[in-house]
N, C-alpha and C positions, 0 to 999 in steps of 0.2 A: 514284820511277820512276828508270830510267836514261835519259840524255839523249847524243844524238847531234846534232853540228851538221854541216851542209853547208856547204861554202866558198860557197855564194851567200848564206846568211845571214850569214856574216861579213863578206861586200862589203858587202850592203844596211845592215848595222847602223853599219857605219864611216862612212857617209853621213849618218847621222840626227843631230838635235841632241843635245848632252851630257846633256839631261833626260831624253830616250828612252832613250838608252844606259843611263842610271842606272836607270830601270824595267826596263828589259831584263834587268839583274842580278838585280834582285828577283823577277822572274817565273821567271828560271831557278833560284833558290834554292826558290820555291814549287813549281815541277814537281819538283825534285829530292827533295823531303821529302813530296810527295804519293803517297798510295796507289793513287789512280785520277783521273781527270780530273774526276769529281765533287767531290773535295776542294779544287779550285782554288776561289777567290773571284772569278775573271776569267769573263766571258762567253766561253765555248766552245761552237761550233757546228760540227755535221759538214757537209762541204761537198760538192757534188755534183761531177759530172766521171768520172774514171777510176774504175770499180766495183772493180778489183781492191785500190786502195788505201784505206787508211783516211784521209781526208784530213779535217783540220779546220782551223779558224782560231780565234784566240785575240785577243781586242780588248783592247788595252792598258788605259789607265784608262778611266773613263765619258766624259771629254770628248776622248778621244784620237782622231786620225784615223788612227791605225797598227794593223795588224795582224798577227800572227805565221801564217804558213801552216804546218803541220806535219803528220806522219804519225804514226800510232800503230803501231808492229809489237811485237806481243806486249806486254811491260811496258817497252818502249822507245819514249821519245818522240824523234823525229827533227826537228828545226828545220831547216826547209828555205829559207823567205822571211820577211823583214819588209819591209813597204811600206806605203805611204799605202793609204787605203781604195779609193781609186779604182783604185789599180794592182793590189792583189792579187787581185781577182777576176779581171784579165786575164790574169796571169801566173801563178797558184796554183790548183789541181793543174794539171798538164800534162794537156791533152785528149786524148793518146793513151792 
């Protein structure tokens, strides 16, 4: 799949611990080589909110408190936010 990265994702990622940043790189590669979201071995769920956007969240590792918020546009994954579990649901997807 193709991947685009929002600047907000980059800002969020820089603030994370090094171990989480390393896992983000692994996830990036997994998304890149996946044919569809079903091919990913991570927990991916569709999010509610803006009905026009196909918003999803991806849970990092099984015991991680971090989530990636992303959109699916045709065959492109748009990485938008990476935040702690308590913050991702407040800030992603936008309510408008």
